[in-house]
C-alpha positions as CSV (number, residue, x, y, z in Angstrom):
1,M,0.6,-28.5,77.3
2,T,-2.6,-30.3,78.2
3,N,-3.4,-33.9,77.8
4,S,-6.2,-33.2,75.4
5,P,-7.0,-35.9,72.8
6,T,-5.4,-33.8,70.1
7,N,-2.2,-33.4,72.1
8,L,-2.1,-37.1,73.0
9,N,-2.4,-38.0,69.3
10,L,0.3,-35.5,68.4
11,K,2.6,-37.2,70.9
12,K,1.9,-40.6,69.4
13,L,2.4,-39.2,65.8
14,L,5.7,-37.6,66.8
15,D,6.8,-40.8,68.5
16,F,6.1,-42.8,65.3
17,V,7.9,-40.2,63.2
18,Q,10.9,-40.4,65.5
19,K,11.0,-44.2,65.4
20,S,10.7,-44.0,61.6
21,E,14.0,-42.0,61.5
22,K,15.7,-45.4,61.7
23,L,15.1,-45.8,57.9
24,K,17.7,-43.1,57.5
25,T,20.3,-45.2,59.3
26,L,19.2,-48.6,57.9
27,L,21.7,-49.4,55.0
28,R,20.8,-51.3,51.9
29,H,23.0,-53.5,49.7
30,S,23.1,-50.7,47.1
31,W,25.9,-48.1,47.0
32,L,25.8,-44.5,45.9
33,S,27.9,-42.9,43.2
34,S,29.9,-41.2,46.0
35,G,31.0,-44.6,47.3
36,R,28.8,-44.5,50.4
37,Q,26.2,-47.2,51.1
38,E,22.6,-46.2,50.4
39,S,20.0,-45.9,53.2
40,V,16.5,-47.2,52.9
41,A,15.2,-43.7,53.2
42,E,17.3,-42.5,50.3
43,H,15.9,-45.4,48.2
44,S,12.3,-44.4,49.0
45,W,13.0,-40.7,48.2
46,R,14.2,-41.6,44.7
47,I,11.3,-43.9,44.0
48,A,9.0,-41.0,45.0
49,L,10.8,-38.7,42.6
50,M,10.5,-41.2,39.8
51,A,6.8,-41.5,40.5
52,I,6.2,-37.8,40.2
53,L,8.2,-37.6,36.9
54,L,6.7,-40.7,35.3
55,K,3.0,-40.5,36.3
56,D,1.9,-38.4,33.3
57,Y,3.5,-40.9,30.8
58,L,1.5,-43.9,32.0
59,K,-1.3,-45.2,29.9
60,I,-3.4,-45.9,32.9
61,K,-4.8,-43.4,35.4
62,I,-3.3,-43.5,38.9
63,N,-3.8,-41.5,42.1
64,L,-0.3,-40.0,42.6
65,E,-1.0,-39.1,46.2
66,K,-1.7,-42.7,47.0
67,V,1.3,-43.9,45.1
68,L,3.6,-41.5,47.0
69,A,2.0,-42.6,50.3
70,M,2.7,-46.2,49.4
71,I,6.3,-45.5,48.5
72,I,6.9,-43.7,51.8
73,V,5.5,-46.5,53.9
74,H,6.5,-49.6,51.9
75,D,9.8,-50.1,53.6
76,L,8.8,-49.1,57.2
77,P,8.7,-52.8,58.3
78,E,12.4,-53.0,57.6
79,I,13.0,-51.0,60.7
80,F,12.4,-54.2,62.6
81,A,12.6,-56.9,59.8
82,G,15.8,-55.6,58.2
83,D,16.6,-55.1,54.5
84,H,16.7,-58.2,52.3
85,H,18.9,-58.5,49.2
86,A,16.6,-59.4,46.3
87,W,19.3,-61.3,44.4
88,K,19.5,-63.8,47.3
89,G,15.9,-64.9,46.5
90,R,12.7,-64.2,48.3
91,L,12.6,-65.1,52.0
92,K,9.9,-67.6,52.6
93,N,8.8,-65.8,55.7
94,K,9.5,-62.2,54.4
95,F,5.8,-61.2,54.4
96,A,5.3,-62.5,58.0
97,L,8.5,-60.8,59.3
98,E,7.6,-57.5,57.7
99,K,4.0,-57.7,58.9
100,K,5.2,-58.3,62.4
101,G,7.7,-55.5,62.1
102,L,5.1,-53.1,60.8
103,N,2.6,-54.0,63.6
104,K,5.3,-53.4,66.2
105,L,6.1,-50.0,64.7
106,L,2.4,-49.0,64.4
107,K,1.3,-50.0,67.8
108,T,1.6,-46.6,69.3
109,L,-0.3,-44.8,66.5
110,P,-3.9,-43.7,66.9
111,P,-6.2,-46.3,65.3
112,K,-7.1,-44.2,62.2
113,Q,-3.4,-43.7,61.2
114,K,-2.5,-47.2,62.2
115,T,-5.1,-48.6,59.8
116,K,-4.3,-46.2,57.0
117,I,-0.5,-47.0,57.0
118,F,-1.1,-50.8,57.4
119,N,-3.6,-50.8,54.5
120,L,-1.2,-48.8,52.2
121,W,1.6,-51.3,53.0
122,R,-0.8,-54.3,52.4
123,E,-2.0,-52.9,49.1
124,Y,1.6,-52.4,48.0
125,E,2.5,-55.9,48.9
126,D,-0.7,-57.4,47.2
127,K,0.1,-55.6,43.9
128,K,-3.5,-55.7,42.7
129,T,-4.2,-52.0,42.1
130,A,-2.7,-49.8,39.5
131,E,-1.1,-47.6,42.2
132,A,0.5,-50.7,43.9
133,K,1.8,-52.1,40.6
134,F,3.3,-48.7,39.7
135,A,5.0,-48.3,43.1
136,K,6.4,-51.8,43.0
137,A,7.7,-51.5,39.5
138,L,9.5,-48.2,40.4
139,D,10.9,-49.9,43.5
140,K,12.6,-52.5,41.3
141,L,13.7,-50.0,38.6
142,E,15.2,-47.6,41.1
143,T,17.2,-50.4,42.7
144,I,18.7,-51.4,39.3
145,D,19.4,-47.8,38.3
146,Q,21.2,-47.2,41.7
147,H,23.4,-50.2,41.0
148,N,24.3,-48.7,37.6
149,L,25.3,-45.5,39.3
150,A,27.6,-47.3,41.8
151,D,31.1,-48.5,41.2
152,L,31.1,-52.0,39.8
153,K,33.4,-53.1,42.7
154,T,30.3,-52.8,44.9
155,W,28.4,-55.5,43.0
156,V,28.5,-59.2,43.9
157,K,28.8,-61.7,41.1
158,E,25.1,-62.7,41.3
159,E,24.0,-59.2,40.4
160,Y,25.6,-59.2,36.9
161,G,22.8,-61.3,35.4
162,Y,20.2,-60.7,38.1
163,N,20.0,-57.0,37.4
164,L,18.8,-57.7,33.8
165,V,15.8,-59.8,35.0
166,H,15.0,-57.9,38.3
167,G,11.7,-56.0,37.8
168,K,10.9,-57.6,34.5
169,E,7.5,-59.0,35.8
170,E,6.6,-55.8,37.6
171,V,6.9,-53.5,34.5
172,K,4.7,-55.7,32.2
173,F,1.6,-53.8,32.9
174,D,2.8,-50.5,31.3
175,K,4.7,-49.9,28.0
176,V,6.5,-46.8,29.3
177,L,7.8,-48.8,32.3
178,Q,8.9,-51.6,30.0
179,D,10.8,-49.0,27.9
180,L,12.4,-47.5,31.0
181,K,13.5,-51.0,32.1
182,K,15.0,-51.6,28.6
183,L,16.9,-48.3,28.9
184,I,18.2,-49.2,32.3
185,D,19.1,-52.7,31.1
186,K,21.2,-51.2,28.3
187,Q,23.1,-49.1,30.8
188,T,23.6,-52.2,33.0
189,E,25.0,-54.1,30.0
190,M,27.3,-51.2,29.0
191,K,28.5,-50.9,32.6
192,V,29.4,-54.6,32.9
193,K,31.0,-54.5,29.5
194,K,33.2,-51.6,30.5
195,G,34.0,-53.2,33.8
196,K,33.4,-49.9,35.8
């Protein structure tokens, strides 16, 4: 194999993909229905699935490819910044920690890919575009739904009420997402009432 520009870029891309594998090992606070703790990568996969399924029901037009790209990259900073439990409140320096973590991860990428991934993450964080709002809303909805699938023994007491308000702001921009949030909330209430 030669050291051509293409091969050098391929090495950099492969290195980045290999470092990103850590999302498969980084565990979230959420648990699966099987009783195993959920990985960040599993969370992102389910958000992507939800985006594919829900896109055609939205009242607004979105670029699904861009949404899926945002979903795939939105938690990459957690490789270095770690996962933060939403019910504990927003970390004051979360954005700075994640930006630093993402820049550390991106440093070996060719400039074009580095810029593309950073801009996708930044757009997601800024929540100004329809794509970013959709991705962010699904991030919240998936988290609550995953809690509903897990055994109630995995919940901490703060989550009982928090799950009913988590994501409420993020779904306001679309009626279908509001309806999905209501459906998930009903399941949360039933789960807590049953105690399972």
